[in-house]
N, C-alpha and C positions, 0 to 999 in steps of 0.2 A: 618903288614899290610898284605901283600901278603896271607901268611896261614892264618888268618883270612877269609881272601873273599876266600880260596881255601874249607877251613870247610863250607863256606857258599854255596857255588856252589854246593859241593858235598850235602848238608843235603839238599838244594833244591831238587836237581836232585833225590834222596832216596824216595822223598815225590812225588816228578811227576812219580815216574816210581812205586810206589805202589798204586795210584790214575790208571795210565793207566794200570797196570796189573787186577787189579779188573775189569775193563773195558772189556780189551782183554777175562778173565773170563767169565764174563757175553755172550760177545757173542759168544763164544766158545761152552757156553753151549746151548746158541737159537738155533746155528747152530746142534751140537749133537743132541739135543731134535726135533727141526723145520724139521728135513730134512725126515728124516723118517715118523712122525707126518702125515706131510702136503702128502708125498706118499700110507698114509695108509689112507687118507680121501679120495685120487682121485681114488684108488683101491676100495672101498666103494660102491662110485659111478657109479665106470664103472660097478661092480658087479649089482647095483640098475637097472642102464640101459639099459645094455645088456640080464642080466640073470634073470633079474622080482626078486630078491635076498629079499623078503619082508621079512625076517627075520629080517635086518638090519633096527631098528627104528630108523625114525628121521624126525624133519619138515623140513628137507631143501631137495630141489628137488636135483636130480642126476648130473643136467648140475652144479649147485651149489655147490655140494660136489667134482665133479671132474673139474672145473676149478680152484674153490677154494684151495683145495687141493695143484694144483701147482703150485698154486700162492705164498701158502703158504710156498713151499719147495722151491722156488727159491730166495723168500725172507730170508728165512736162509740160504741158500745157500751164499749170498750177506754179513749175518751175519759174515760168516766165513771170507771169505774176506777181509770183512773191520779187524780182526782181525788179519788177518795175516799182513795187511799193515801201522795196530798202533803199532806191531812188528818191522818192518822195520823202521817208525818213531824212535822209543825209542832207539832202538840200535845207531842210528845217531848220534840223542841227546846228548848218551853216548861217542860217538867218539870225540865230538864236545866241551865237557865239559872233556876230560879226557886231551884233548889236551892243550885247554887252561887253565886249573890249572898244566899242565908239563910246560907251558910258566909263570906264573906266581911263581910256588918254582926254577926257573931259568934251568929245566932241559929242553934235547933235546927232539922234538917233535920227536912219530917214522911217 
C-alpha cells in the first residue's frame, strides 16, 4: 500500500511540475519579450514628443506611447517575478513530497 501511495504522489507531482513549468515558460517568455518591447514603445513616444519625429506613424498619441510602453514594461517585469516565485513554490512542493515519500517507505528523512 505504501509503495502505491509513493507512486501516486510522485506521479501527481510530475503532472503538477509539468503544468507549472509550462506556466513558468510562458511567464518568462512574456517578460523576455515584453520588457524590451515596452521600453521601445516608450522611446518612440519620447521621440515623437520631444523631437517631433514624424516618421514614426502611429494612431496613438505620444503620451499614450510613453506611459503605455512603461506600463507594459513594468507589467512584463512582474511576469518575470511571478515566474521566479513559482519556481520557489514548486521546489518547496518537491521537498515536501520527497520527505513524505521517504517516510512512507520507512527511510529516514533528510
